[in-house]
C-alpha positions as CSV (number, residue, x, y, z in Angstrom):
1,M,1.9,17.2,30.5
2,I,4.7,15.7,28.9
3,A,6.6,12.5,31.0
4,D,8.8,10.1,29.8
5,H,7.7,7.2,32.2
6,C,4.8,5.3,32.9
7,R,4.1,6.3,36.6
8,G,0.3,5.9,37.8
9,L,-0.9,5.1,33.9
10,E,-1.8,1.7,36.0
11,H,-4.8,3.4,37.1
12,S,-5.3,6.5,34.7
13,R,-9.1,6.7,33.7
14,H,-8.7,9.2,31.0
15,D,-11.9,10.1,28.7
16,V,-9.7,8.8,25.3
17,C,-6.0,7.2,24.6
18,I,-4.4,7.6,21.7
19,I,-2.1,6.1,20.3
20,G,0.5,7.6,18.6
21,S,1.4,12.1,18.8
22,G,1.8,12.3,15.2
23,P,-0.5,15.1,13.1
24,A,-3.6,13.1,13.8
25,G,-3.2,11.9,17.4
26,L,-1.7,15.7,18.3
27,S,-4.9,17.0,16.4
28,L,-6.9,14.6,18.0
29,A,-6.4,15.3,21.9
30,L,-6.2,18.8,21.2
31,E,-9.7,19.3,20.1
32,L,-10.8,16.8,22.3
33,R,-9.7,19.2,25.0
34,R,-12.2,21.8,23.3
35,F,-14.8,19.8,25.1
36,G,-13.8,18.8,28.3
37,L,-12.9,15.4,27.4
38,S,-9.3,14.0,28.6
39,A,-6.8,12.5,26.4
40,L,-3.6,10.0,26.9
41,V,-1.0,9.8,24.3
42,L,0.8,6.8,24.6
43,E,4.1,7.8,21.7
44,S,7.2,5.0,21.4
45,G,9.6,7.4,20.7
46,G,11.2,10.1,22.9
47,T,12.1,14.3,21.7
48,R,14.7,13.1,19.7
49,P,15.1,10.6,16.9
50,E,16.7,7.3,18.4
51,P,18.8,4.2,16.2
52,F,17.3,1.7,19.1
53,T,13.6,3.1,19.3
54,Q,13.6,3.7,15.1
55,D,14.6,0.2,14.9
56,L,10.9,-1.0,16.0
57,S,9.7,-0.1,12.5
58,G,12.2,-1.5,10.6
59,A,10.4,-3.9,8.2
60,D,11.3,-6.3,5.1
61,L,10.3,-4.5,1.3
62,T,9.4,-6.7,-1.2
63,D,11.1,-3.9,-3.4
64,P,13.6,-1.7,-1.7
65,D,13.9,0.5,-5.3
66,R,9.7,1.2,-5.4
67,H,9.3,1.7,-1.2
68,D,10.8,4.1,0.8
69,D,13.1,2.7,4.0
70,M,11.4,2.4,6.9
71,S,14.4,4.6,8.5
72,I,13.0,7.5,6.4
73,A,9.3,6.7,5.7
74,V,8.6,6.5,9.5
75,A,9.2,9.0,12.9
76,R,9.5,7.1,16.2
77,R,9.5,10.3,18.5
78,F,7.3,12.9,19.3
79,G,5.6,14.4,16.8
80,G,5.4,11.5,14.3
81,T,5.5,12.3,10.8
82,S,4.9,15.7,11.7
83,N,8.8,15.1,11.9
84,L,8.8,14.1,8.1
85,W,6.0,16.7,6.9
86,G,7.2,18.7,3.8
87,G,4.1,21.1,5.5
88,R,1.6,20.7,1.7
89,C,-1.7,21.1,2.6
90,L,-4.9,20.3,0.3
91,P,-8.2,19.1,1.1
92,F,-9.2,16.4,-1.4
93,D,-11.5,17.1,-4.6
94,P,-15.1,16.8,-5.2
95,V,-14.0,13.8,-8.0
96,D,-12.4,11.6,-5.4
97,F,-15.9,10.9,-3.5
98,R,-17.3,10.7,-7.2
99,P,-18.7,7.1,-7.8
100,R,-16.0,5.7,-9.8
101,P,-15.7,2.7,-12.2
102,G,-12.9,0.2,-10.4
103,M,-12.5,2.8,-7.6
104,P,-14.0,1.7,-4.1
105,D,-16.7,4.1,-3.1
106,W,-16.3,6.2,0.4
107,P,-18.6,5.8,3.0
108,I,-19.0,9.2,4.1
109,T,-19.3,13.0,1.7
110,L,-17.1,16.0,1.0
111,A,-19.9,18.1,3.1
112,D,-19.3,15.7,6.5
113,L,-15.7,16.9,5.7
114,T,-16.1,20.3,4.8
115,P,-17.3,22.1,8.5
116,F,-14.6,20.3,10.0
117,L,-12.1,22.0,7.6
118,P,-11.3,25.4,8.9
119,T,-9.9,23.9,12.5
120,A,-7.7,21.2,10.7
121,C,-6.5,24.4,9.0
122,R,-5.8,25.9,11.7
123,L,-3.9,23.0,14.1
124,V,-1.9,22.5,10.9
125,S,-1.5,26.5,11.0
126,C,-1.7,27.0,6.9
127,G,-4.4,29.9,7.5
128,E,-8.4,29.8,5.6
129,P,-9.7,26.8,3.8
130,V,-8.7,28.8,0.6
131,F,-7.6,26.9,-1.9
132,E,-8.6,28.5,-5.1
133,A,-7.2,32.5,-6.7
134,P,-7.3,33.6,-9.7
135,I,-4.6,35.1,-11.6
136,P,-4.9,38.8,-12.2
137,G,-5.2,39.6,-15.7
138,I,-4.8,36.1,-16.6
139,R,-7.5,34.0,-18.2
140,A,-7.6,30.7,-19.8
141,A,-10.3,30.5,-22.9
142,D,-10.5,26.8,-22.8
143,D,-11.0,25.0,-18.6
144,R,-9.9,22.1,-18.8
145,F,-7.0,22.6,-17.2
146,S,-7.2,25.4,-14.5
147,F,-4.4,27.3,-12.8
148,E,-6.7,28.5,-10.0
149,T,-6.1,25.8,-7.7
150,L,-4.2,26.7,-4.4
151,E,-2.4,24.3,-2.0
152,R,-1.5,26.0,1.0
153,W,1.9,25.8,3.2
154,S,2.2,24.5,6.9
155,G,4.0,27.9,8.5
156,R,4.7,25.1,11.3
157,P,4.5,21.6,9.9
158,K,5.6,19.9,14.0
159,L,2.5,20.1,16.0
160,Q,4.4,19.2,18.7
161,V,6.9,22.9,18.5
162,S,3.5,24.7,17.3
163,H,1.4,23.7,20.1
164,A,4.1,22.9,22.3
165,A,2.9,25.9,25.4
166,T,-0.9,23.8,25.1
167,L,0.6,20.1,25.1
168,A,2.9,20.8,28.1
169,S,0.5,23.1,29.7
170,D,-2.9,21.4,29.6
171,P,-3.6,18.9,32.4
172,G,-6.3,17.4,30.7
173,I,-3.6,16.3,27.6
174,D,-1.1,13.7,29.0
175,I,2.1,12.4,27.1
176,R,3.7,9.4,28.2
177,L,7.2,8.9,26.2
178,H,9.2,5.6,25.4
179,T,5.8,4.4,25.8
180,T,5.3,1.2,23.1
181,V,1.9,-0.4,22.6
182,V,2.2,-4.1,21.9
183,D,-1.3,-5.0,22.2
184,V,-5.0,-4.5,23.1
185,L,-7.2,-6.4,25.6
186,F,-10.6,-6.9,25.1
187,D,-13.5,-7.6,27.5
188,E,-16.2,-10.6,27.1
189,G,-18.3,-8.2,25.1
190,G,-15.6,-7.4,22.6
191,A,-14.2,-3.9,23.6
192,A,-10.9,-2.9,23.9
193,R,-10.7,-2.9,28.0
194,A,-6.2,-1.9,28.2
195,V,-3.6,-2.0,25.8
196,T,0.0,-4.0,27.0
197,V,2.8,-0.9,26.9
198,V,7.0,-1.9,27.6
199,R,9.5,0.7,27.9
200,P,12.8,0.1,26.9
201,S,14.0,-1.0,29.6
202,G,11.7,-4.2,28.9
203,E,8.9,-2.8,31.8
204,R,5.4,-3.9,31.2
205,M,2.7,-2.4,32.4
206,T,-1.2,-2.9,31.2
207,V,-3.2,0.7,30.9
208,P,-7.1,0.2,31.1
209,V,-8.7,2.1,28.3
210,T,-12.7,3.6,27.9
211,R,-11.7,4.7,24.0
212,L,-9.4,3.9,22.4
213,V,-7.5,5.5,18.8
214,V,-5.0,3.9,16.8
215,A,-3.3,6.6,15.2
216,A,0.1,5.6,14.9
217,G,0.6,6.3,10.8
218,G,-0.2,4.6,8.8
219,L,2.1,1.5,8.4
220,E,2.1,1.2,12.0
221,T,-1.0,0.7,12.9
222,T,-1.7,-1.3,10.2
223,R,0.8,-3.4,11.7
224,L,-0.6,-3.5,15.4
225,L,-4.0,-3.8,13.7
226,L,-3.0,-6.7,12.1
227,S,-1.3,-8.3,14.9
228,L,-4.6,-8.3,16.8
229,Q,-5.4,-10.0,14.1
230,R,-3.3,-12.7,14.3
231,S,-4.3,-14.2,17.9
232,R,-8.2,-13.4,17.6
233,P,-8.8,-14.2,13.7
234,H,-12.6,-12.8,13.2
235,L,-10.6,-9.2,13.7
236,F,-11.2,-6.6,10.8
237,G,-13.0,-9.3,8.6
238,G,-10.3,-12.3,9.3
239,S,-6.8,-12.8,6.9
240,D,-8.6,-12.3,3.8
241,G,-10.6,-9.4,4.8
242,P,-9.6,-5.8,3.7
243,L,-6.6,-5.1,5.9
244,G,-2.9,-4.3,4.9
245,R,-4.8,-4.7,1.3
246,N,-5.1,-2.0,-1.2
247,Y,-1.4,0.1,0.0
248,M,-1.1,3.1,-1.8
249,G,1.0,6.3,-1.8
250,H,1.0,8.6,-5.0
251,V,2.3,8.4,-8.6
252,I,5.2,11.5,-8.6
253,G,7.8,12.5,-10.5
254,E,9.4,14.6,-13.3
255,I,9.3,13.4,-17.4
256,A,8.8,16.5,-19.0
257,D,9.7,20.6,-18.8
258,I,7.3,23.1,-19.2
259,T,8.3,26.6,-20.6
260,L,5.4,29.2,-19.7
261,A,4.7,32.1,-22.0
262,S,4.5,35.2,-20.3
263,D,6.8,37.0,-17.2
264,A,3.1,37.6,-15.4
265,L,2.3,33.4,-15.7
266,D,5.8,32.7,-14.7
267,A,5.4,34.9,-11.9
268,A,2.1,34.1,-10.2
269,F,4.0,30.7,-9.9
270,M,6.1,31.8,-7.4
271,F,5.5,30.9,-3.5
272,E,3.4,33.8,-2.7
273,R,2.0,35.1,0.5
274,D,-2.0,35.1,1.2
275,P,-3.4,38.3,3.1
276,Q,-2.8,36.8,6.3
277,G,0.8,36.1,5.7
278,W,0.6,32.5,5.0
279,Y,2.6,30.7,2.2
280,V,0.3,29.5,-0.8
281,R,1.4,28.3,-4.6
282,R,-0.6,27.5,-7.6
283,R,-0.7,24.4,-9.6
284,F,-2.1,23.1,-13.1
285,V,-5.1,20.7,-12.2
286,P,-7.3,18.8,-15.0
287,S,-11.1,19.4,-14.7
288,P,-13.4,16.7,-13.9
289,A,-14.8,16.3,-17.1
290,L,-11.4,15.5,-19.1
291,Q,-10.7,13.7,-16.2
292,D,-13.6,11.4,-17.3
293,E,-13.7,11.8,-20.4
294,H,-10.0,10.5,-20.4
295,D,-10.5,7.7,-17.9
296,L,-7.1,10.0,-16.0
297,L,-6.4,9.3,-12.5
298,N,-6.7,12.9,-10.4
299,V,-3.5,14.7,-11.1
300,A,-1.5,17.8,-10.4
301,F,1.4,19.1,-11.9
302,W,3.5,22.2,-10.9
303,P,6.7,24.0,-12.1
304,V,10.0,23.4,-10.1
305,I,13.4,24.0,-10.7
306,P,15.8,22.7,-12.8
307,R,17.2,18.8,-11.4
308,M,19.9,20.1,-8.9
309,A,22.2,17.6,-9.1
310,D,22.9,18.6,-12.9
311,A,25.0,21.3,-12.9
312,G,24.2,21.9,-16.4
313,H,22.0,24.1,-14.9
314,R,24.7,26.7,-14.1
315,D,23.0,28.4,-11.3
316,A,25.6,29.8,-8.4
317,L,22.0,29.0,-5.7
318,L,20.6,25.7,-7.0
319,S,24.5,24.6,-6.8
320,L,24.8,25.9,-3.0
321,A,21.9,24.4,-1.8
322,F,22.3,21.0,-3.7
323,L,25.9,21.0,-2.6
324,A,24.5,22.0,1.5
325,L,21.8,18.5,0.6
326,S,24.2,16.6,-0.3
327,F,26.9,16.3,2.8
328,E,24.2,14.4,4.5
329,P,24.6,15.7,7.7
330,V,23.7,18.9,6.8
331,G,21.1,17.7,4.2
332,R,19.2,15.9,7.2
333,A,19.2,19.1,8.9
334,L,17.9,21.2,6.7
335,L,15.0,18.3,4.5
336,P,13.4,15.2,6.1
337,Q,15.9,12.5,4.6
338,A,12.9,10.9,2.4
339,L,12.9,14.6,0.2
340,R,16.8,14.7,0.6
341,V,17.2,11.3,-1.5
342,R,14.7,12.9,-4.4
343,H,17.2,15.5,-4.7
344,I,20.6,13.8,-4.1
345,P,22.1,10.9,-6.4
346,K,23.8,7.9,-4.4
347,A,27.0,8.8,-6.5
348,V,27.5,13.2,-5.8
349,E,29.6,14.7,-8.2
350,R,30.5,17.5,-6.4
351,S,33.4,19.7,-8.6
352,A,31.0,21.3,-11.3
353,H,28.5,22.8,-8.6
354,L,31.7,24.0,-6.9
355,R,32.8,25.5,-10.3
356,N,28.8,27.2,-10.4
357,V,29.1,28.8,-6.9
358,C,32.7,30.1,-7.3
359,R,31.7,31.8,-10.2
360,N,29.5,34.8,-8.3
361,L,30.0,33.7,-5.0
362,P,29.0,37.2,-3.0
363,G,25.3,36.7,-5.2
364,A,25.5,32.9,-3.6
365,L,26.2,33.8,-0.8
366,V,23.8,36.4,-0.7
367,A,20.2,34.6,-1.6
368,G,21.9,31.4,0.4
369,A,21.6,33.6,3.4
370,R,18.3,35.2,2.1
371,V,17.0,31.9,1.6
372,A,18.1,29.7,4.9
373,W,16.8,32.8,7.1
374,Q,13.3,32.5,5.1
375,R,13.1,29.3,5.9
376,Y,14.5,28.0,8.6
377,G,14.7,31.5,10.8
378,A,11.8,33.2,9.9
379,P,8.2,32.7,12.1
380,T,6.2,31.4,8.8
381,R,8.9,29.5,6.9
382,L,9.2,29.0,3.3
383,P,8.4,26.0,1.7
384,G,10.7,25.2,-0.9
385,L,13.2,26.7,-3.1
386,F,11.8,28.2,-6.6
387,V,13.8,30.4,-8.8
388,R,13.0,31.9,-11.6
389,N,15.1,32.1,-14.6
390,S,15.0,34.4,-18.0
391,G,13.4,31.0,-19.9
392,R,10.9,30.8,-17.9
393,R,11.4,26.9,-18.2
394,Y,11.1,24.7,-16.0
395,G,10.4,20.9,-14.4
396,L,7.0,19.6,-14.3
397,S,7.0,18.0,-11.6
398,Y,3.6,15.5,-11.1
399,H,1.9,14.0,-8.5
400,S,-1.1,11.5,-9.3
401,E,-3.6,9.8,-7.5
402,Q,-2.8,5.6,-7.4
403,S,-4.8,3.2,-8.1
404,P,-6.0,0.5,-5.2
405,W,-5.2,-2.4,-6.0
406,S,-5.8,-6.0,-3.4
407,E,-1.9,-7.3,-4.5
408,S,-0.5,-3.9,-3.1
409,R,-0.4,-5.0,0.8
410,V,1.2,-5.7,3.9
411,R,1.6,-8.3,6.1
412,L,3.1,-9.8,9.1
413,D,6.8,-10.7,8.8
414,D,8.2,-14.1,10.2
415,Q,10.6,-11.8,12.6
416,T,10.1,-9.5,15.6
417,D,10.8,-6.4,17.0
418,A,12.6,-5.7,20.3
419,T,9.2,-5.8,21.9
420,G,8.1,-9.1,20.5
421,L,5.8,-7.3,17.9
422,P,6.0,-8.9,14.1
423,R,7.8,-6.7,11.7
424,L,5.7,-5.8,8.7
425,H,6.4,-7.9,5.1
426,I,5.8,-5.1,2.7
427,D,4.7,-5.6,-1.1
428,Y,4.4,-2.2,-2.4
429,R,3.3,-2.7,-6.3
430,V,2.9,-0.7,-9.2
431,H,0.4,-0.5,-12.2
432,E,1.3,0.2,-15.4
433,S,-2.1,1.6,-16.1
434,D,-1.7,4.2,-14.2
435,A,1.5,5.3,-15.5
436,R,0.0,5.5,-18.6
437,A,-2.7,7.4,-17.0
438,V,-0.4,9.9,-15.9
439,V,1.0,9.8,-19.6
440,R,-2.2,11.1,-20.6
441,A,-2.5,13.9,-18.6
442,H,0.3,15.5,-19.5
443,D,-0.3,14.8,-23.8
444,L,-3.7,16.6,-22.6
445,L,-2.0,19.3,-21.0
446,A,1.3,19.7,-23.7
447,D,-2.1,20.2,-25.9
448,W,-3.9,22.7,-23.7
449,L,-0.4,24.8,-23.1
450,V,-0.4,25.3,-26.6
451,R,-3.8,26.0,-27.4
452,T,-4.0,28.8,-24.9
453,G,-1.2,30.0,-26.1
454,L,-0.4,29.7,-22.4
455,G,3.2,27.5,-22.7
456,R,4.7,24.5,-24.1
457,L,5.5,21.0,-23.0
458,D,9.0,19.2,-23.8
459,Y,9.5,15.8,-23.0
460,R,12.6,14.6,-21.9
461,Q,12.8,11.1,-23.8
462,P,11.1,10.2,-26.8
463,A,7.1,10.2,-26.6
464,E,8.0,6.1,-26.7
465,Q,9.3,6.3,-23.9
466,N,7.1,8.3,-21.9
467,V,5.6,4.9,-20.1
468,E,8.4,3.8,-18.9
469,A,9.9,6.2,-17.4
470,V,7.1,7.2,-15.4
471,M,7.3,3.4,-13.9
472,R,10.9,3.8,-13.6
473,L,10.0,6.5,-11.6
474,F,7.2,5.4,-9.6
475,G,8.2,4.6,-5.7
476,H,6.5,5.9,-2.5
477,G,6.3,5.4,1.0
478,T,5.5,8.4,3.4
479,H,1.5,8.6,2.4
480,Q,0.7,4.8,3.8
481,I,-2.8,5.2,2.9
482,G,-5.5,2.3,2.3
483,T,-4.5,-0.7,4.4
484,A,-7.4,-0.1,6.9
485,R,-10.2,1.9,4.7
486,M,-13.1,3.3,5.8
487,A,-16.5,1.6,3.9
488,D,-20.2,1.2,4.9
489,T,-19.8,-2.9,5.8
490,A,-17.2,-4.8,7.5
491,E,-16.5,-6.9,4.3
492,R,-15.6,-3.9,1.7
493,G,-13.5,-2.0,5.3
494,V,-12.0,-2.0,8.6
495,V,-13.8,1.1,10.3
496,D,-16.5,2.8,9.7
497,R,-18.1,6.1,8.7
498,N,-16.9,7.4,11.6
499,L,-13.7,5.6,11.9
500,Q,-14.8,2.7,13.8
501,A,-13.7,-0.7,13.8
502,F,-16.4,-2.7,12.9
503,G,-16.9,-5.3,15.6
504,V,-15.1,-3.3,18.2
505,P,-17.6,-0.7,19.4
506,N,-14.8,1.5,21.3
507,L,-11.7,0.9,19.6
508,Y,-11.1,4.0,15.9
509,V,-8.4,4.5,13.6
510,A,-6.9,7.9,12.9
511,S,-4.5,7.6,10.1
512,A,-4.4,7.9,6.7
513,A,-4.4,3.9,6.6
514,V,-8.4,4.6,6.3
515,L,-8.6,7.1,3.0
516,P,-9.8,4.8,0.6
517,R,-8.8,6.6,-2.1
518,S,-5.8,8.6,-2.3
519,G,-6.6,11.3,-4.5
520,Q,-3.7,14.0,-6.3
521,A,-3.6,15.7,-2.2
522,S,-0.7,15.0,0.1
523,P,-3.1,12.9,2.8
524,T,-2.0,15.2,6.0
525,L,-4.9,17.5,6.0
526,T,-7.4,15.5,5.6
527,V,-6.4,13.1,7.4
528,V,-6.4,16.0,10.4
529,T,-9.9,17.0,8.7
530,L,-11.0,13.5,9.7
531,A,-9.1,14.0,13.3
532,V,-11.2,17.0,14.3
533,R,-14.3,14.9,13.1
534,L,-13.6,12.0,14.9
535,A,-13.4,13.9,18.3
536,H,-16.5,16.1,17.5
537,H,-17.9,12.2,17.0
538,I,-16.6,11.2,20.4
539,A,-17.6,14.3,22.4
540,A,-21.4,13.5,20.9
541,E,-21.1,9.7,22.1
542,T,-19.4,10.7,25.4
543,A,-22.4,13.1,25.9
544,R,-25.0,11.0,24.9
545,V,-23.9,7.5,27.0
546,D,-23.9,10.9,30.2
547,V,-27.5,11.4,28.9
548,L,-28.5,7.8,29.2
549,R,-27.2,7.5,32.4
550,S,-28.5,10.2,34.0
551,A,-31.8,9.3,33.0
552,A,-30.9,5.7,34.4
């Protein structure tokens, strides 16, 4: 059920209370029901964006040019960050779990996650967990890079929509909207016994909990834990411990163009459907051996359309798309704002784009209508816009791991929100060594393309300016990784291998904040996989407790 009130919560007895209704929270609730366990989901927002509720996530940014504004990095409404998610689905790679100099170790292995991946793929609507496929008729003699890795795309990325019927009708899932958790109360043994919630009216209530899972997104999860730590300094390693540190996103951008050598290779990088009808796309990735040899961070590359804002591409469809995105009310409806702003400069010049559209108005309208239907009307949506051209020349997008850095951190600010909860101060830092690793990966890819005869890479600036170009583009804010990381010990992390908070036996965390490394993959699929694994762990623990009680 989904309700916009708190009636009855003071006497509720659910098996698990979940804070947040994003991909992790909803996936956890749905999977718990498979074991017959009940879930109470507490969501701060309503079903639509609301300025008052969204403002609760406002934060102070040390460097606003490096970090997305919280108005576009956090979604305080039903569905959470699935309202912002582009839908890209990738698991972490084996190399992400290997011991590496300067990188924290995982307390789990890839094999600990693999059994739960099929369920995660089903929950996020991206098809079967198949992430490799050869290109028929094309092979590279040099295996230092591969183009056979697939990214999958969610056909229905808003989980609150794709699972709407179950969420609304299942009596074992109780979702309460406009119910903001501002505190956790503990018993004498250190276990969480209740949460304090606040309604927009100011009404406060204490809700008892049996097991508590914080799944409020990376930053808001960390914020709540930091608030608990402020009043209980021994929690989570204390003020000098790991909570709030090692804040990561990804190193993203474009500093080069790629020209593909053949029509067959060109066609292979289109969005295409797998045999079950789900969209997939290929990417270039370096081999683990190459990463080790050249001290690379994990990274992936793929061709993208020319810079949409540059009307010099003279493409009517691209200009039509740019014009639509440049009008903010329309653009916000078409793309999450965090993605839209990457395509639209602050100063918008529309006249040249209008000329491009007018040169081929009928073709632009027909193609635009087709793309609009494929992306916004079809049952399985088109993930994005990719237009082939006769020169087979495209921008080259990179998506690289960011190194954890203790001084990249979030703290509590002196300012509070309308509920009285301290706001965050976000000091997101980037390191030039990461930019240098990205440039080395470009250089190696350029050499590999020439050696294999598969294409050519051309930088957009002189070689000596490449690192500066990466640093100039270095900024993020939506992936929110590392600030409550999992580890083997409380000195190194906030939660253990089962996502249980050290020192609090019934408190768990399910968000990207628990990931000790960022890898090259977007985090959503791995976070959902962890949520599925957590549901199995809680179910097993519940069964064990029930057996012990029966024996007693």
